[in-house]
C-alpha positions as CSV (number, residue, x, y, z in Angstrom):
1,M,4.3,4.6,-18.2
2,K,4.9,0.9,-18.1
3,N,2.2,-1.5,-16.8
4,N,3.7,-4.9,-17.4
5,T,2.1,-6.9,-14.6
6,V,2.1,-10.7,-14.4
7,I,0.1,-12.7,-11.9
8,T,1.8,-16.1,-11.4
9,D,1.6,-19.1,-9.1
10,N,5.3,-20.0,-9.9
11,T,7.4,-17.0,-9.1
12,D,10.7,-18.7,-9.8
13,R,9.7,-19.8,-13.3
14,T,8.2,-16.5,-14.3
15,T,11.1,-14.5,-12.9
16,A,13.6,-16.8,-14.7
17,E,11.8,-16.3,-18.0
18,Y,11.9,-12.5,-17.6
19,L,15.6,-12.4,-16.6
20,R,16.6,-14.5,-19.6
21,S,15.1,-11.8,-21.9
22,I,17.2,-8.9,-20.5
23,D,20.8,-7.9,-19.6
24,T,21.3,-8.5,-15.8
25,E,25.0,-7.5,-15.5
26,G,25.4,-5.3,-12.4
27,A,22.0,-6.4,-11.1
28,L,21.2,-6.1,-7.3
29,I,18.4,-7.6,-5.2
30,V,16.7,-5.4,-2.6
31,T,14.8,-7.4,0.1
32,D,14.1,-7.5,3.8
33,A,15.2,-10.0,6.4
34,N,11.8,-11.7,6.5
35,V,11.5,-12.1,2.8
36,E,15.1,-13.2,2.6
37,R,14.3,-16.0,5.0
38,L,10.9,-17.1,3.8
39,C,10.7,-16.3,0.1
40,L,14.0,-15.9,-1.6
41,P,14.9,-19.6,-1.1
42,R,11.9,-20.4,-3.3
43,I,13.2,-18.2,-6.2
44,A,16.2,-20.2,-7.3
45,C,16.9,-18.1,-10.3
46,L,17.9,-15.2,-8.0
47,R,20.4,-17.3,-6.0
48,D,23.6,-15.9,-7.5
49,I,22.6,-12.2,-7.7
50,P,24.1,-9.9,-5.0
51,R,21.6,-8.5,-2.5
52,V,21.1,-5.9,0.1
53,T,18.9,-6.7,3.0
54,I,16.8,-4.0,4.8
55,T,15.6,-4.4,8.3
56,P,11.8,-5.0,8.2
57,G,9.4,-2.4,9.5
58,E,7.9,0.8,8.4
59,E,10.3,2.7,10.6
60,H,13.1,1.6,8.2
61,K,11.5,3.0,5.1
62,T,13.9,5.9,5.2
63,L,16.6,7.8,3.3
64,A,19.1,5.9,5.4
65,S,17.8,2.7,4.0
66,A,17.9,4.2,0.5
67,E,21.5,5.1,1.1
68,Q,22.2,1.4,2.0
69,I,20.9,0.5,-1.5
70,W,22.9,3.2,-3.2
71,E,26.1,2.0,-1.5
72,A,25.4,-1.6,-2.5
73,L,24.8,-0.5,-6.1
74,E,28.2,1.2,-6.0
75,R,29.8,-2.1,-4.7
76,V,28.4,-4.1,-7.6
77,Q,29.5,-1.3,-10.0
78,A,25.9,-0.8,-11.3
79,R,25.6,1.1,-14.6
80,R,22.9,3.3,-16.0
81,N,21.3,0.2,-17.6
82,S,21.6,-2.0,-14.6
83,L,18.6,-3.6,-12.9
84,L,17.4,-3.3,-9.3
85,I,15.2,-6.3,-8.3
86,N,12.9,-5.5,-5.5
87,V,11.6,-8.6,-3.8
88,G,9.1,-8.1,-1.0
89,G,6.1,-6.1,0.1
90,G,5.1,-2.5,-0.2
91,L,8.0,-1.2,1.9
92,I,10.5,-2.8,-0.4
93,T,8.9,-1.9,-3.7
94,D,8.4,1.7,-2.6
95,L,11.9,2.0,-1.1
96,G,13.7,0.1,-3.9
97,G,11.8,1.9,-6.6
98,F,12.7,5.2,-5.1
99,A,16.4,4.3,-4.8
100,A,16.5,3.0,-8.4
101,S,14.8,6.2,-9.7
102,C,17.4,8.4,-8.1
103,Y,20.6,6.4,-8.7
104,K,22.5,7.7,-11.7
105,R,19.3,9.7,-12.4
106,G,17.3,6.5,-12.9
107,I,18.0,2.8,-13.5
108,R,15.6,0.0,-14.3
109,F,13.8,-1.9,-11.6
110,L,11.7,-5.0,-11.4
111,N,9.2,-5.5,-8.6
112,I,8.5,-9.1,-7.4
113,S,5.6,-8.8,-5.0
114,T,5.5,-11.3,-2.1
115,T,2.6,-9.8,0.0
116,L,-1.1,-9.4,-0.5
117,L,-0.9,-5.7,0.1
118,A,1.8,-5.3,-2.6
119,D,-0.1,-7.6,-5.0
120,V,-3.2,-5.5,-5.0
121,D,-1.7,-2.0,-4.5
122,A,1.9,-1.1,-3.7
123,S,3.9,-3.0,-6.2
124,S,2.2,-1.4,-9.2
125,G,1.1,2.1,-10.2
126,G,4.5,3.9,-10.2
127,K,4.5,5.5,-6.8
128,T,7.8,5.2,-5.0
129,G,9.1,6.9,-1.8
130,V,10.3,7.0,1.7
131,N,9.0,8.3,5.0
132,F,10.4,11.5,6.4
133,G,9.9,13.5,9.5
134,G,7.4,11.0,10.9
135,L,5.2,11.3,7.8
136,K,4.3,8.6,5.3
137,N,5.9,8.7,1.8
138,Q,6.8,12.3,2.2
139,I,9.7,12.1,-0.3
140,G,9.3,10.2,-3.5
141,V,8.8,10.2,-7.3
142,F,6.5,8.6,-9.9
143,S,8.6,5.9,-11.6
144,W,7.4,2.8,-13.2
145,P,9.0,-0.7,-12.9
146,E,10.1,-2.5,-16.0
147,A,7.7,-5.2,-14.9
148,T,5.8,-6.4,-11.8
149,I,5.6,-10.1,-11.0
150,I,2.8,-10.9,-8.5
151,G,3.8,-14.2,-6.9
152,T,0.7,-15.7,-5.4
153,D,2.7,-18.8,-4.4
154,M,4.5,-16.6,-1.8
155,L,1.3,-15.7,0.1
156,D,1.4,-18.7,2.4
157,T,4.4,-17.2,4.1
158,L,2.4,-14.2,5.4
159,P,1.4,-13.8,9.1
160,Q,-2.3,-13.1,9.5
161,A,-1.7,-9.4,10.2
162,E,-0.3,-9.0,6.7
163,V,-3.2,-10.9,5.1
164,L,-5.5,-8.5,6.9
165,S,-3.4,-5.6,5.6
166,G,-3.9,-6.7,2.0
167,Y,-7.6,-7.3,2.8
168,G,-8.0,-3.7,3.9
169,E,-6.6,-2.4,0.5
170,M,-8.9,-4.8,-1.4
171,L,-11.9,-3.4,0.5
172,K,-10.8,0.1,-0.5
173,T,-10.7,-1.0,-4.1
174,G,-14.2,-2.4,-3.9
175,Y,-15.5,0.7,-2.2
176,I,-14.3,3.0,-5.0
177,A,-15.1,0.9,-8.0
178,D,-17.1,-2.3,-7.6
179,A,-20.0,-3.1,-5.2
180,S,-19.9,-6.8,-6.1
181,L,-16.3,-6.9,-5.0
182,V,-17.3,-5.4,-1.6
183,E,-20.0,-8.0,-1.2
184,S,-17.5,-10.8,-2.0
185,L,-15.1,-9.4,0.6
186,E,-17.8,-9.1,3.2
187,A,-18.6,-12.8,2.6
188,V,-14.9,-13.6,3.1
189,A,-15.1,-11.8,6.5
190,V,-18.0,-13.9,7.5
191,A,-16.2,-17.1,6.6
192,G,-12.8,-16.0,7.9
193,V,-10.1,-13.9,6.1
194,T,-7.6,-16.3,4.6
195,V,-5.3,-16.2,1.6
196,E,-7.2,-19.0,-0.1
197,R,-10.5,-17.1,0.1
198,L,-8.9,-13.9,-1.2
199,R,-6.7,-15.4,-4.0
200,S,-9.5,-15.4,-6.6
201,L,-10.1,-11.7,-6.0
202,I,-6.6,-10.4,-6.6
203,G,-7.0,-10.2,-10.4
204,R,-10.0,-8.0,-10.1
205,C,-8.2,-5.6,-7.7
206,T,-5.2,-5.3,-10.0
207,E,-7.5,-4.7,-13.0
208,I,-9.2,-1.8,-11.2
209,K,-6.0,-0.2,-10.2
210,R,-4.5,-0.6,-13.7
211,S,-7.5,1.1,-15.3
212,V,-7.3,4.0,-12.9
213,V,-3.5,4.5,-13.2
214,E,-3.6,4.2,-17.0
215,A,-6.2,7.0,-17.1
216,D,-4.3,9.2,-14.7
217,P,-0.7,8.2,-14.2
218,K,0.4,11.1,-12.0
219,E,-2.7,11.7,-9.9
220,S,-3.9,14.9,-11.4
221,G,-7.6,13.9,-11.1
222,L,-9.1,10.4,-11.3
223,R,-6.3,8.6,-9.6
224,K,-7.1,10.4,-6.3
225,I,-9.9,8.0,-5.8
226,L,-7.3,5.5,-4.8
227,N,-6.6,7.6,-1.7
228,F,-10.0,6.6,-0.2
229,G,-9.4,5.8,3.5
230,H,-5.7,6.9,3.3
231,T,-6.0,10.5,4.8
232,A,-7.1,9.2,8.2
233,G,-5.5,5.8,7.7
234,H,-2.0,7.4,7.3
235,A,-2.6,9.5,10.4
236,F,-3.5,6.3,12.4
237,E,-0.5,4.6,11.0
238,S,1.8,7.5,11.9
239,L,0.3,7.7,15.4
240,L,1.0,4.0,16.0
241,I,4.5,4.3,14.7
242,K,5.2,7.2,17.0
243,R,3.8,5.1,19.9
244,G,6.1,2.2,19.0
245,T,3.1,0.0,18.4
246,P,2.8,-0.1,14.6
247,L,0.2,-2.0,12.6
248,P,0.4,-2.8,8.9
249,H,-0.7,-0.2,6.4
250,G,-3.8,-1.8,5.1
251,I,-5.2,-2.3,8.6
252,C,-4.8,1.4,9.3
253,V,-6.4,2.2,6.0
254,A,-9.4,0.0,7.0
255,Y,-9.9,2.2,10.0
256,G,-9.3,5.3,8.0
257,M,-12.2,4.2,5.7
258,M,-14.5,4.2,8.7
259,T,-13.7,7.8,9.3
260,A,-14.1,8.6,5.6
261,L,-17.4,6.8,5.4
262,I,-18.7,8.8,8.3
263,L,-17.6,12.0,6.5
264,S,-19.2,10.7,3.4
265,H,-22.5,10.3,5.2
266,I,-22.3,13.8,6.7
267,R,-21.2,15.5,3.6
268,L,-22.7,13.5,0.7
269,G,-25.5,11.5,2.2
270,L,-23.9,8.1,1.9
271,P,-26.4,5.6,3.3
272,S,-25.8,4.9,7.0
273,E,-26.3,1.2,6.5
274,I,-22.9,1.2,4.8
275,L,-21.3,2.6,7.9
276,S,-22.8,-0.1,10.0
277,R,-21.6,-2.8,7.7
278,H,-18.1,-1.5,7.7
279,A,-18.0,-1.2,11.5
280,R,-19.2,-4.8,11.9
281,L,-16.5,-5.9,9.4
282,L,-13.8,-4.1,11.4
283,R,-14.9,-5.5,14.7
284,A,-15.0,-9.0,13.2
285,T,-11.7,-9.0,11.3
286,M,-9.2,-6.4,12.4
287,P,-7.1,-5.9,15.5
288,A,-8.3,-2.9,17.5
289,I,-6.8,0.5,17.3
290,A,-7.3,2.4,20.5
291,F,-7.3,6.2,20.4
292,T,-9.0,9.0,22.5
293,C,-9.8,12.6,22.1
294,D,-6.3,13.3,23.5
295,D,-4.9,11.9,20.3
296,Y,-6.9,14.3,18.1
297,P,-4.2,17.0,17.9
298,A,-1.6,14.5,16.8
299,L,-4.0,12.9,14.3
300,L,-4.9,16.3,12.9
301,G,-1.3,17.3,12.6
302,F,-0.5,14.2,10.6
303,M,-3.5,14.9,8.3
304,H,-2.6,18.5,7.7
305,S,0.9,17.3,6.7
306,D,-0.4,14.8,4.2
307,K,1.2,15.3,0.8
308,K,-2.2,15.1,-0.9
309,N,-3.2,18.5,0.5
310,D,-2.6,21.4,-1.8
311,D,-3.6,24.2,0.5
312,T,-4.2,24.6,4.3
313,S,-7.3,22.4,4.3
314,V,-7.3,18.6,4.7
315,R,-8.4,16.8,1.5
316,F,-10.4,13.5,1.6
317,T,-11.7,11.2,-1.0
318,L,-15.3,10.4,0.0
319,L,-18.2,8.3,-1.4
320,R,-21.7,9.3,-2.5
321,N,-22.3,5.5,-2.6
322,I,-20.2,2.4,-3.2
323,A,-18.4,2.8,-6.5
324,D,-19.3,6.5,-6.6
325,P,-16.3,8.3,-5.3
326,V,-15.7,12.1,-5.0
327,T,-12.2,13.4,-4.7
328,A,-10.5,16.4,-3.1
329,Q,-13.1,17.2,-0.5
330,S,-11.9,19.9,1.8
331,I,-12.8,19.0,5.4
332,D,-12.3,21.4,8.3
333,D,-10.8,20.3,11.7
334,E,-14.2,20.4,13.5
335,E,-15.7,18.0,11.0
336,I,-12.7,15.7,11.4
337,R,-13.0,15.7,15.2
338,T,-16.7,14.9,14.9
339,S,-15.9,12.0,12.5
340,L,-13.3,10.7,14.9
341,D,-15.8,10.9,17.7
342,I,-18.3,8.9,15.7
343,T,-15.7,6.4,14.6
344,R,-15.0,5.6,18.3
345,D,-18.7,5.3,18.9
346,Y,-19.2,2.8,16.0
347,L,-16.2,0.7,17.1
348,G,-16.8,0.9,20.8
349,I,-13.4,2.5,21.4
C-alpha cells in the first residue's frame, strides 16, 4: 500500500517536481471535459502529454469509459511501466485508477485531485471502480496510486454544488472520528459554505482517512467506518441518476447520514440532539432531495444490492455518539422504512 499524498497550493510546480523524478514515456492523462477546460491550462507541465477526455457525469463512470482509456493507452503504446495521470475529481480518480489497475494487469497511476470531494476522500485510499447495472462502484479493485497530489489552488474552479459535495464528505469524516471537526464544519454552515472557510480543514480530513486506511487497507474491519452515510446515500444517488436528476455524491451522502443518524438513535441510543443539528445543517446548506414512500421499494432495492453487504441483510455503519462508530449493523427493511419516514419528517419532505 502506498500513501504518498501531498497537499499543495501550486499544482503545476508540485506535479513537475514529481514527473522529473520518474520515467514518463508512454504516459497518458485521463480527465473530463470540465477539468480539461478549467484546470489543465493551469498545469503547464502536462501540456505535451497525450490525453483522453471523458464526458463529465456519474452516468459516464462505466466500463465503456474504461474502454476509452484502454484504447488510448494502446494508441500511445503504453508499456507495463507506463504512467496514467488522473486529473480531476472522484469520478476520474476512481475510473482512471480502475483502468490502470486492469491494463496489462496493472500499470502505475498518479492522482491529481481538483475537487474538494476528491481531496478529502476519493483520490486516496486505494479504491477504484466503475458503476454497473445502475449500482455505484459495483466493479472495482483496491489499487494504490504512486502518489496523490491534492491541488487546493484548483478549488476556485468548482461550482457550489461540488463544494457542498466535498463538505458532505468532510462532515462524515468528523462524525466518525472528531467531534471538534464537526463543530468547525457546523460553524462553516452558519457563516456560509465556501472553499476559503473549508480550506484549513482539508488536512485534518486527509489525516483521519490516512490513519484508517493504513490500519485496514482492504476494509476487513476498521475501514468500514468510512462507509457512514453511504448505504442510504448511494441509494439516494442511484435513485436520482435513474430519474435523470443527479446530485453530487457528497450531497447524497449528507442525506444518507440523516437516515443513518436516525437508525443510530433507534438502535444505539445516539442523542436525538445530534439528529436535530444535522437536519438544521441540511436545510441550511444542501439542495433538497424529494422522495416519497412510493420510492421506498427502489431505495431498498439499491441498498440490498450494495457491495458492502455480505448476506441478505443491509449493513449500515452507525454511531453511538460522534466519533464512536459501530460497523456492520444489520438493519431489516421495516427499520429502514421507518428511518426514511423519520428522515422526511425531520427535513419537511
